[in-house]
N, C-alpha and C positions, 0 to 999 in steps of 0.2 A: 526624834525629829520634831522641830518646832514649826507650826504652821499658823497662818493668819487666814481667816475666812472673810471674804467680801460679803457684805450684807445680802447680795443677790443669791449667794449660795444657800443662805438660811431660808430666804423666801422660797427658793425652789424646793428645799427639803421639806417644807410644809405643804407645798402644792401637790406633791406626788410622792407616793411610797415606792415608785418604781425606779427612780433614777439614783445616780451615784451620790447626789447631794443628800438624799435621805439616808443612804448607807453611812455616809460620813458622819452625819448628825447622830445616827444610832451608835456608831463606834465611840464618839465622844461621850455620849451619855452613859454608855457601858463602861467607860474608863479604859479605852483601848491603850495599851502600854506602848504601842508603836509610835504614837505621836501625841503631841500636846498642843492645844490651841492657845494662842497668845491673845490677850485682850488689853485694852486701855479703857479708861472711864468713858472718853468721848465715843469710841467705837461701840462700846456696850450700850451707851445711851442711844446711838443710832439704831442698833439692832432693835432695842425696845420700841422706839418711835415707829420704825417701819413695820415691824411685826404686829403692833397693836392698831395699825390703821384699820378703820372700819372695813375698807375693801379687802384687806388682807384676811381679817377675821372671817368675813363672809365667804371668801374664795377657799379658805383652809377648813371651813366648818369647825372653827375652834372658838373657845371662850377666852376671855381675858386671863382667867385662872390657868388655863392650859398654857398660854404664852409665858405666864409668870413662872410656871413649873419648869419649862424648857430653859427659860433665862437663868433661873436659879441653878439649874444643872450646869449650864455653860459657865456661869460664875464659879461654881464649885470645882469644876474640872479644869478651868482655864488658869493660866498664869498671867498675872497682871504685869504689864510693861509700863514703866514710868517714861513718859516722853520727855527726854532731856535735851533733844535737839531736833529742830525742824529743818527740812530741806525744801523750802518752798520757793517758787512754785515748780513742780515737777511734772504734773499731769494736766491733760486737757480739761478734766472735770475737777474743780477744787474740792468737791465733796469726797473724792477718792483719796485726797491727801492723808487723811487720818488713817486710812487703811495701810498706806505705804509707810507712814511714820511708825506704826506698830511693828510692821515687819522689819524695818531697818533698825530701830531702837532695840527690838527684842531679838535681834540677830536670828530671824526666822530662816529656816531652810527653804520654805516655799510659801507662796501666796496663792490661795485657791480662789479662782474667780471665773466667771463667764466673760469678763471684760478684759481679756488678755491683751488685746491690741493697745488699749490706752495705757496699761501698765507697763508694757514691755520696754519702751525706750529707757524710762527711769530705773526700772528694776535691773536692767542689764548694766547700768552704771554702778549699781551696788551689788552685783553678782547674786541677785535674788531670783530664784526659779519661780516662774509664773506657770501655774497648771490649771487646766479645767478640772472641775470635780470629777469628770469621768476619767481623765488620765491619772489623776492622783489616786483614785480608788482602784484603778487597774494596777498601779504600782504597788499599792498595799497588798492586793490579792497576790501578786507575783512573789512578794516577799514572804508571804505566809506559806507558800507552797514549798 
């Protein structure tokens, strides 16, 4: 299964070890064979910029090296998607376009986000499943059983 993570999922994964976002990140880092994360250079740079913001570092109680380690593992485990075609504009927030572009160009099975409402109309045109981290993680657990 090919997935794309919205940046908000990574932010949540570092804020709490209790939620589904953290569990998903843990599975990625461990090399879970059931799914693979898709990345593009612009999306990866957004991950880095957001996770390295001072307020994020303070809230997460992490150092820059910790973020670099996480990003390095995401890059190692991820599959790069070359953006060969853009479908703009599709979404209310232009910053979300790069997430959708990775999903469409990479032929993702699902886009994992807390922002399902904004992604839904465009994703439905491309037959892309939009899931919350909790729903995605629950589906993974059911498949494991």
